[in-house]
C-alpha positions in Angstrom: 82.0 95.9 78.8 82.9 99.4 77.4 79.8 101.6 77.0 79.5 104.7 75.4 76.7 107.3 76.7 76.7 109.4 73.4 75.8 107.5 70.6 73.6 108.0 68.1 72.4 107.2 64.2 71.4 111.0 63.9 74.1 113.3 62.8 73.4 115.4 66.2 72.6 115.0 69.9 69.7 117.2 71.5 71.2 119.2 74.1 74.9 118.8 72.2 77.1 121.1 70.2 79.6 119.4 68.4 83.4 121.3 69.2 85.2 118.5 66.9 85.0 116.4 64.5 87.8 113.3 65.2 87.1 111.2 62.3 85.6 107.7 61.2 85.7 104.6 63.9 85.1 101.2 63.2 85.0 98.1 65.3 85.1 94.8 62.6 84.6 91.3 64.2 83.8 88.1 61.5 82.6 85.6 62.9 81.9 82.0 61.3 79.0 79.4 62.4 80.5 75.9 64.0 79.1 72.4 62.8 77.3 72.1 66.2 76.0 75.3 65.4 74.6 74.6 62.0 73.0 71.3 63.3 71.1 73.0 65.9 69.9 75.8 63.9 69.0 73.1 60.9 66.8 71.4 63.6 65.1 74.9 64.4 64.6 75.7 61.0 62.6 72.4 60.3 60.1 73.6 62.9 60.1 77.1 61.9 59.8 80.4 63.7 62.6 82.0 65.2 66.1 80.4 64.7 67.3 81.6 68.2 70.9 79.9 67.4 71.7 82.0 64.6 69.8 85.4 66.3 72.7 84.8 69.2 75.1 84.7 67.0 74.1 87.7 65.4 73.3 89.8 68.5 77.4 89.0 70.1 78.9 89.8 66.4 76.8 93.3 66.7 78.0 93.9 70.4 81.5 93.1 69.5 81.7 95.3 66.5 80.3 98.0 68.8 82.4 97.6 71.5 85.7 98.0 69.2 84.2 100.9 67.9 83.6 102.6 71.7 87.2 101.7 71.7 88.3 103.4 69.2 86.4 106.6 69.4 87.9 106.7 73.4 91.1 106.0 71.9 91.0 109.1 70.2 89.3 111.1 72.3 85.8 110.9 71.6 83.3 111.6 74.0 80.5 110.7 71.4 79.8 109.3 68.2 77.6 110.4 65.7 76.2 108.5 62.4 76.7 105.0 63.9 75.5 102.4 61.7 75.8 98.6 61.0 77.3 96.9 58.4 77.5 93.1 57.5 79.0 90.7 54.9 80.1 87.7 54.0 83.3 87.3 53.4 83.8 83.3 53.0 80.9 80.2 53.2 79.9 80.6 56.6 81.9 83.5 57.7 80.5 86.7 58.1 81.9 89.9 59.1 80.2 92.4 60.9 81.2 96.3 61.2 79.7 99.4 63.3 81.0 102.9 62.6 80.4 106.1 62.8 81.8 109.5 63.2 84.2 110.1 66.5 83.2 113.7 67.7 84.2 115.8 71.1 80.7 117.2 72.1 79.9 119.5 74.9 76.9 120.7 76.4 74.6 123.3 74.8 
């Protein structure tokens, strides 16, 4: 598990000043639903409420994309990511791309 303490959706970090912007970083993963997963989710849909099989798939995809983004930032020499966002698109029937992106920066305590 890769962890990065300084990741924010804001464009500033309280208590820090940005000393260098390194550019865009991103993490992309593409996930598909298995036939078994679709059947299980279909059963959950019949009963209504939270569809936990899809929820877990989405959460796993977001986490994977986030980790890849952090690895990319680390490779660039960043110690923080600002303006972090997620995006998702269906790239084929049953296959979804999840993108985590932001701006890699070097910060120091203000």
